[in-house]
OpenMM code with the backbone's topology and positions (N, CA, C; nanometers):
from openmm import Vec3, app, unit

residues = "MET ILE HIS VAL GLU GLY LYS ASP ASP THR MET VAL ALA ASN ASN LEU THR PRO PHE TYR LEU THR HIS PRO GLY GLU VAL ILE LYS ASP GLU LEU GLU PHE ARG GLY ILE SER GLN ARG ARG LEU ALA LYS GLU ILE GLY VAL PRO ALA SER GLN LEU ASN GLU LEU LEU ASN ALA LYS ARG PRO LEU ASN ALA GLU MET ALA LEU LEU ILE GLU GLN ALA LEU GLY ILE ASP ALA ALA PRO LEU LEU SER LEU GLN MET LYS TYR ASN LEU LEU SER ALA ARG ARG ASN LYS SER PHE ILE GLU ARG LEU LYS ALA VAL PRO ARG ILE ALA ALA ILE LEU".split()
positions = [
    Vec3(0.6137, -1.0281, -1.4083),
    Vec3(0.6139, -1.1640, -1.3569),
    Vec3(0.7419, -1.2248, -1.3956),
    Vec3(0.8034, -1.3035, -1.3087),
    Vec3(0.9264, -1.3785, -1.3371),
    Vec3(0.9115, -1.5118, -1.3882),
    Vec3(0.9707, -1.5400, -1.4914),
    Vec3(0.9487, -1.6762, -1.5706),
    Vec3(1.0777, -1.7529, -1.5339),
    Vec3(1.0598, -1.8724, -1.4835),
    Vec3(1.1643, -1.9667, -1.4546),
    Vec3(1.1352, -2.0885, -1.5438),
    Vec3(1.2212, -2.1147, -1.6374),
    Vec3(1.2184, -2.2315, -1.7381),
    Vec3(1.1865, -2.3599, -1.6566),
    Vec3(1.0723, -2.4199, -1.7037),
    Vec3(1.0329, -2.5539, -1.6468),
    Vec3(0.9674, -2.5442, -1.5141),
    Vec3(0.9344, -2.4270, -1.4703),
    Vec3(0.8582, -2.4147, -1.3362),
    Vec3(0.7278, -2.3413, -1.3519),
    Vec3(0.6337, -2.3773, -1.2696),
    Vec3(0.5061, -2.3069, -1.2638),
    Vec3(0.5311, -2.1512, -1.2207),
    Vec3(0.4922, -2.0588, -1.3090),
    Vec3(0.5269, -1.9123, -1.2615),
    Vec3(0.4563, -1.8724, -1.1252),
    Vec3(0.3443, -1.9418, -1.0980),
    Vec3(0.2728, -1.9089, -0.9615),
    Vec3(0.3449, -1.9599, -0.8366),
    Vec3(0.4507, -2.0459, -0.8728),
    Vec3(0.5257, -2.1049, -0.7641),
    Vec3(0.6588, -2.0367, -0.7370),
    Vec3(0.6936, -1.9370, -0.8166),
    Vec3(0.8190, -1.8668, -0.7998),
    Vec3(0.7848, -1.7653, -0.6851),
    Vec3(0.8821, -1.7584, -0.5907),
    Vec3(0.8586, -1.6719, -0.4666),
    Vec3(0.8222, -1.5229, -0.5015),
    Vec3(0.8927, -1.4636, -0.6044),
    Vec3(0.8631, -1.3239, -0.6347),
    Vec3(0.7177, -1.3132, -0.6985),
    Vec3(0.6502, -1.4111, -0.7361),
    Vec3(0.5230, -1.4139, -0.7979),
    Vec3(0.4075, -1.4379, -0.7117),
    Vec3(0.4338, -1.4788, -0.5789),
    Vec3(0.3362, -1.5179, -0.4875),
    Vec3(0.2441, -1.3892, -0.4435),
    Vec3(0.1130, -1.4144, -0.4386),
    Vec3(0.0379, -1.3071, -0.3954),
    Vec3(0.0136, -1.3265, -0.2453),
    Vec3(0.0482, -1.2211, -0.1571),
    Vec3(0.0323, -1.2255, -0.0165),
    Vec3(-0.1189, -1.2640, 0.0270),
    Vec3(-0.1357, -1.3398, 0.1255),
    Vec3(-0.2689, -1.3707, 0.1682),
    Vec3(-0.3216, -1.2517, 0.2545),
    Vec3(-0.2367, -1.1812, 0.3175),
    Vec3(-0.2879, -1.0687, 0.4064),
    Vec3(-0.2269, -0.9431, 0.3297),
    Vec3(-0.3153, -0.8434, 0.3078),
    Vec3(-0.2846, -0.7131, 0.2524),
    Vec3(-0.2249, -0.6268, 0.3589),
    Vec3(-0.1073, -0.5660, 0.3296),
    Vec3(-0.0487, -0.4707, 0.4269),
    Vec3(-0.0537, -0.3339, 0.3862),
    Vec3(-0.1319, -0.2584, 0.4632),
    Vec3(-0.1497, -0.1071, 0.4297),
    Vec3(-0.0330, -0.0322, 0.4882),
    Vec3(0.0165, 0.0693, 0.4133),
    Vec3(0.1340, 0.1476, 0.4755),
    Vec3(0.1070, 0.2065, 0.5999),
    Vec3(-0.0234, 0.2293, 0.6266),
    Vec3(-0.0624, 0.2959, 0.7643),
    Vec3(-0.0181, 0.1998, 0.8787),
    Vec3(-0.0311, 0.0615, 0.8594),
    Vec3(0.0092, -0.0254, 0.9498),
    Vec3(0.1494, -0.0211, 0.9873),
    Vec3(0.2391, -0.0013, 0.8803),
    Vec3(0.3836, 0.0075, 0.9045),
    Vec3(0.4143, 0.1277, 0.9869),
    Vec3(0.3596, 0.2289, 0.9466),
    Vec3(0.3744, 0.3661, 1.0083),
    Vec3(0.3333, 0.3628, 1.1639),
    Vec3(0.2243, 0.2996, 1.1801),
    Vec3(0.1645, 0.2859, 1.3133),
    Vec3(0.2568, 0.2008, 1.4057),
    Vec3(0.3217, 0.0853, 1.3503),
    Vec3(0.4172, 0.0027, 1.4168),
    Vec3(0.5399, 0.0859, 1.4558),
    Vec3(0.5686, 0.1675, 1.3646),
    Vec3(0.7004, 0.2555, 1.3755),
    Vec3(0.6772, 0.3518, 1.4847),
    Vec3(0.5571, 0.4092, 1.4876),
    Vec3(0.5317, 0.5082, 1.6016),
    Vec3(0.5312, 0.4378, 1.7340),
    Vec3(0.4664, 0.3250, 1.7444),
    Vec3(0.4643, 0.2590, 1.8763),
    Vec3(0.6032, 0.2131, 1.9126),
    Vec3(0.6926, 0.1709, 1.8239),
    Vec3(0.8229, 0.1264, 1.8541),
    Vec3(0.8971, 0.2451, 1.9073),
    Vec3(0.8824, 0.3601, 1.8441),
    Vec3(0.9548, 0.4916, 1.8840),
    Vec3(0.9017, 0.5562, 2.0012),
    Vec3(0.7784, 0.5140, 2.0446),
    Vec3(0.7089, 0.5805, 2.1507),
    Vec3(0.6564, 0.7218, 2.1258),
    Vec3(0.6169, 0.7464, 1.9989),
    Vec3(0.5639, 0.8640, 1.9553),
    Vec3(0.3967, 0.8609, 1.9292),
    Vec3(0.3357, 0.9411, 1.9916),
    Vec3(0.1798, 0.9295, 1.9893),
    Vec3(0.1334, 0.9800, 1.8449),
    Vec3(0.0236, 0.9336, 1.8139),
    Vec3(-0.0429, 0.9770, 1.6789),
    Vec3(-0.0734, 1.1310, 1.6958),
    Vec3(-0.1232, 1.1650, 1.7993),
    Vec3(-0.1462, 1.3121, 1.8303),
    Vec3(-0.0274, 1.3985, 1.8038),
    Vec3(0.0843, 1.3531, 1.8582),
    Vec3(0.2060, 1.4328, 1.8441),
    Vec3(0.2488, 1.4422, 1.6985),
    Vec3(0.2532, 1.3248, 1.6317),
    Vec3(0.2926, 1.3252, 1.4843),
    Vec3(0.1999, 1.4090, 1.3959),
    Vec3(0.0744, 1.4038, 1.4330),
    Vec3(-0.0269, 1.4880, 1.3507),
    Vec3(0.0035, 1.6296, 1.3776),
    Vec3(0.0368, 1.6696, 1.4998),
    Vec3(0.0622, 1.8131, 1.5274),
    Vec3(0.1906, 1.8614, 1.4537),
    Vec3(0.2888, 1.7665, 1.4624),
    Vec3(0.4189, 1.8092, 1.4028),
    Vec3(0.4158, 1.8158, 1.2539),
    Vec3(0.3265, 1.7372, 1.1894),
    Vec3(0.3212, 1.7453, 1.0429),
    Vec3(0.2038, 1.8352, 1.0007),
    Vec3(0.1255, 1.8856, 1.0900),
    Vec3(0.0165, 1.9895, 1.0611),
    Vec3(-0.1036, 1.9243, 0.9823),
    Vec3(-0.1418, 1.7946, 1.0397),
    Vec3(-0.2717, 1.7476, 0.9847),
    Vec3(-0.3556, 1.7138, 1.1018),
    Vec3(-0.4825, 1.7030, 1.0799),
    Vec3(-0.5793, 1.6690, 1.1905),
    Vec3(-0.5507, 1.5259, 1.2395),
    Vec3(-0.5601, 1.5108, 1.3636),
    Vec3(-0.5273, 1.3788, 1.4241),
    Vec3(-0.6214, 1.2718, 1.3740),
    Vec3(-0.7361, 1.2975, 1.3355),
    Vec3(-0.8387, 1.2061, 1.2900),
    Vec3(-0.8032, 1.1599, 1.1541),
    Vec3(-0.7367, 1.2498, 1.0737),
    Vec3(-0.6882, 1.2107, 0.9342),
    Vec3(-0.5736, 1.1141, 0.9438),
    Vec3(-0.4787, 1.1474, 1.0457),
    Vec3(-0.3682, 1.0571, 1.0600),
    Vec3(-0.4207, 0.9160, 1.1095),
    Vec3(-0.5104, 0.9260, 1.2129),
    Vec3(-0.5722, 0.8002, 1.2610),
    Vec3(-0.6297, 0.7149, 1.1535),
    Vec3(-0.7071, 0.7769, 1.0601),
    Vec3(-0.7669, 0.6933, 0.9489),
    Vec3(-0.6622, 0.6450, 0.8706),
    Vec3(-0.5519, 0.7051, 0.8344),
    Vec3(-0.4425, 0.6493, 0.7692),
    Vec3(-0.3792, 0.5216, 0.8403),
    Vec3(-0.3573, 0.5501, 0.9541),
    Vec3(-0.2885, 0.4373, 1.0383),
    Vec3(-0.3697, 0.3246, 1.0618),
    Vec3(-0.5113, 0.3362, 1.0510),
    Vec3(-0.5956, 0.2189, 1.0675),
    Vec3(-0.6574, 0.1743, 0.9321),
    Vec3(-0.5760, 0.2063, 0.8215),
    Vec3(-0.6094, 0.1609, 0.6926),
    Vec3(-0.7497, 0.1986, 0.6429),
    Vec3(-0.7973, 0.3091, 0.6821),
    Vec3(-0.9244, 0.3650, 0.6368),
    Vec3(-0.9059, 0.4842, 0.5375),
    Vec3(-0.7760, 0.5223, 0.5223),
    Vec3(-0.7546, 0.6230, 0.4166),
    Vec3(-0.6232, 0.5853, 0.3507),
    Vec3(-0.6259, 0.6109, 0.2275),
    Vec3(-0.4986, 0.5847, 0.1448),
    Vec3(-0.3803, 0.6837, 0.1761),
    Vec3(-0.2458, 0.6387, 0.1679),
    Vec3(-0.1452, 0.7199, 0.1759),
    Vec3(-0.1228, 0.7857, 0.0477),
    Vec3(-0.1076, 0.9230, 0.0433),
    Vec3(-0.0816, 0.9900, -0.0802),
    Vec3(0.0604, 1.0553, -0.0746),
    Vec3(0.1151, 1.1037, -0.1786),
    Vec3(0.2470, 1.1607, -0.1892),
    Vec3(0.2847, 1.2602, -0.0899),
    Vec3(0.1922, 1.3528, -0.0748),
    Vec3(0.2157, 1.4590, 0.0250),
    Vec3(0.2258, 1.4035, 0.1775),
    Vec3(0.1345, 1.3199, 0.2087),
    Vec3(0.1459, 1.2620, 0.3444),
    Vec3(0.2675, 1.1777, 0.3541),
    Vec3(0.2902, 1.0993, 0.2642),
    Vec3(0.4283, 1.0193, 0.2632),
    Vec3(0.5519, 1.1014, 0.2878),
    Vec3(0.5600, 1.2189, 0.2134),
    Vec3(0.6597, 1.3165, 0.2345),
    Vec3(0.6645, 1.3795, 0.3727),
    Vec3(0.5529, 1.4153, 0.4211),
    Vec3(0.5475, 1.4704, 0.5611),
    Vec3(0.6049, 1.3675, 0.6638),
    Vec3(0.5631, 1.2451, 0.6421),
    Vec3(0.5975, 1.1310, 0.7391),
    Vec3(0.7516, 1.1115, 0.7231),
    Vec3(0.7976, 1.1173, 0.5875),
    Vec3(0.9513, 1.1012, 0.5564),
    Vec3(1.0246, 1.2050, 0.6483),
    Vec3(0.9721, 1.3369, 0.6340),
    Vec3(1.0507, 1.4461, 0.7007),
    Vec3(1.0430, 1.4287, 0.8483),
    Vec3(0.9329, 1.3808, 0.9041),
    Vec3(0.9162, 1.3868, 1.0517),
    Vec3(0.9912, 1.2636, 1.1116),
    Vec3(0.9775, 1.1398, 1.0432),
    Vec3(1.0235, 1.0142, 1.1047),
    Vec3(1.1500, 0.9609, 1.0314),
    Vec3(1.1959, 1.0190, 0.9207),
    Vec3(1.3084, 0.9779, 0.8475),
    Vec3(1.2777, 0.8477, 0.7702),
    Vec3(1.1521, 0.8062, 0.7515),
    Vec3(1.1217, 0.6933, 0.6728),
    Vec3(1.1019, 0.7276, 0.5325),
    Vec3(1.1721, 0.6663, 0.4409),
    Vec3(1.1719, 0.6972, 0.2998),
    Vec3(1.0229, 0.6938, 0.2418),
    Vec3(0.9783, 0.7822, 0.1750),
    Vec3(0.8438, 0.7960, 0.1213),
    Vec3(0.8161, 0.6912, 0.0179),
    Vec3(0.9231, 0.6688, -0.0794),
    Vec3(0.8974, 0.5831, -0.1919),
    Vec3(0.8546, 0.4336, -0.1465),
    Vec3(0.9191, 0.3694, -0.0543),
    Vec3(0.8684, 0.2399, -0.0202),
    Vec3(0.7228, 0.2307, 0.0338),
    Vec3(0.6870, 0.3452, 0.1124),
    Vec3(0.5572, 0.3479, 0.1598),
    Vec3(0.4627, 0.3776, 0.0492),
    Vec3(0.4968, 0.4488, -0.0460),
    Vec3(0.3960, 0.4734, -0.1657),
    Vec3(0.3828, 0.3441, -0.2537),
    Vec3(0.4946, 0.2720, -0.2569),
    Vec3(0.4980, 0.1415, -0.3252),
    Vec3(0.4103, 0.0407, -0.2561),
    Vec3(0.4097, 0.0456, -0.1301),
    Vec3(0.3274, -0.0459, -0.0484),
    Vec3(0.1759, -0.0086, -0.0700),
    Vec3(0.1551, 0.1248, -0.0858),
    Vec3(0.0156, 0.1675, -0.1021),
    Vec3(-0.0433, 0.1086, -0.2358),
    Vec3(0.0486, 0.1249, -0.3394),
    Vec3(0.0137, 0.0866, -0.4807),
    Vec3(-0.0068, -0.0676, -0.4784),
    Vec3(0.0727, -0.1466, -0.4128),
    Vec3(0.0451, -0.2879, -0.4010),
    Vec3(-0.0789, -0.3202, -0.3395),
    Vec3(-0.1025, -0.2485, -0.2258),
    Vec3(-0.2276, -0.2678, -0.1568),
    Vec3(-0.3545, -0.2387, -0.2381),
    Vec3(-0.3401, -0.1339, -0.3237),
    Vec3(-0.4621, -0.0934, -0.4052),
    Vec3(-0.4734, -0.1941, -0.5088),
    Vec3(-0.3779, -0.2432, -0.5755),
    Vec3(-0.3880, -0.3440, -0.6781),
    Vec3(-0.4429, -0.4720, -0.6298),
    Vec3(-0.3902, -0.5239, -0.5199),
    Vec3(-0.4337, -0.6500, -0.4516),
    Vec3(-0.5871, -0.6410, -0.4113),
    Vec3(-0.6139, -0.5183, -0.3558),
    Vec3(-0.7593, -0.5002, -0.3116),
    Vec3(-0.8555, -0.5136, -0.4434),
    Vec3(-0.8081, -0.4414, -0.5462),
    Vec3(-0.8961, -0.4590, -0.6826),
    Vec3(-0.8994, -0.5882, -0.7240),
    Vec3(-0.7895, -0.6632, -0.7217),
    Vec3(-0.7991, -0.7972, -0.7695),
    Vec3(-0.8723, -0.8950, -0.6849),
    Vec3(-0.9036, -0.8567, -0.5711),
    Vec3(-0.9903, -0.9392, -0.4747),
    Vec3(-1.1357, -0.8880, -0.4706),
    Vec3(-1.1695, -0.7839, -0.5442),
    Vec3(-1.3038, -0.7303, -0.5511),
    Vec3(-1.3739, -0.8034, -0.6551),
    Vec3(-1.4650, -0.8914, -0.6141),
    Vec3(-1.5339, -0.9762, -0.7099),
    Vec3(-1.6147, -0.9085, -0.8143),
    Vec3(-1.6822, -0.7987, -0.7714),
    Vec3(-1.7638, -0.7305, -0.8647),
    Vec3(-1.6741, -0.6579, -0.9685),
    Vec3(-1.5624, -0.6064, -0.9234),
    Vec3(-1.4666, -0.5341, -1.0194),
    Vec3(-1.4114, -0.6392, -1.1161),
    Vec3(-1.3838, -0.7553, -1.0668),
    Vec3(-1.3098, -0.8622, -1.1564),
    Vec3(-1.4204, -0.8992, -1.2578),
    Vec3(-1.5490, -0.9013, -1.2329),
    Vec3(-1.6439, -0.9411, -1.3310),
    Vec3(-1.6411, -0.8230, -1.4315),
    Vec3(-1.6396, -0.7041, -1.3970),
    Vec3(-1.6380, -0.5905, -1.4866),
    Vec3(-1.5060, -0.5976, -1.5691),
    Vec3(-1.3948, -0.6271, -1.5175),
    Vec3(-1.2690, -0.6412, -1.5833),
    Vec3(-1.2721, -0.7480, -1.6909),
    Vec3(-1.3320, -0.8632, -1.6586),
    Vec3(-1.3427, -0.9632, -1.7542),
    Vec3(-1.4293, -0.9251, -1.8756),
    Vec3(-1.5189, -0.8439, -1.8560),
    Vec3(-1.6060, -0.7996, -1.9707),
    Vec3(-1.5382, -0.6924, -2.0654),
    Vec3(-1.4229, -0.6425, -2.0285),
    Vec3(-1.3572, -0.5417, -2.1062),
    Vec3(-1.2709, -0.6087, -2.2120),
    Vec3(-1.2997, -0.5927, -2.3419),
    Vec3(-1.2159, -0.6501, -2.4459),
    Vec3(-1.0705, -0.5989, -2.4709),
    Vec3(-0.9933, -0.6716, -2.5092),
    Vec3(-0.8576, -0.6258, -2.5386),
    Vec3(-0.8667, -0.5552, -2.6709),
    Vec3(-0.8128, -0.4292, -2.6762),
    Vec3(-0.8267, -0.3538, -2.7982),
    Vec3(-0.6844, -0.3264, -2.8645),
    Vec3(-0.5798, -0.3611, -2.7977),
    Vec3(-0.4505, -0.3544, -2.8593),
    Vec3(-0.3767, -0.4831, -2.8785),
    Vec3(-0.2974, -0.4863, -2.9854),
    Vec3(-0.2273, -0.6111, -3.0057),
    Vec3(-0.1149, -0.6259, -2.9180),
    Vec3(-0.0823, -0.7431, -2.8799),
    Vec3(0.0295, -0.7820, -2.7918),
    Vec3(0.1526, -0.7927, -2.8920),
    Vec3(0.2581, -0.7175, -2.8640),
    Vec3(0.3708, -0.7226, -2.9451),
    Vec3(0.4595, -0.8437, -2.9113),
] * unit.nanometer
topology = app.Topology()
chain = topology.addChain("A")
for resn in residues:
    res = topology.addResidue(resn, chain)
    for name in ("N", "CA", "C"):
        topology.addAtom(name, app.Element.getBySymbol(name[0]), res)
């Protein structure tokens, strides 16, 4: 978190939590549409079932490192930012899960803060 002297940390642009979660599959799906490449063709070229790719593109399956590298190879989209987007998506999803938050609040801090 970025701290700006005299300012509320939640009001610093880099600390804002997005209202809408963006799954990396949405980014890849938009890129396929822009390039005119079908899901079926990409699935065939990278050697995965079309249903598996479709689930990723529709945010029903997380992006893993292997799939990110396959997409990087086929489309020239760097895998690292896609995986970073997946991590952010996972963290925000967990932070918005009310039952998990209740569980999290019940966990005591066992390490001293330095």
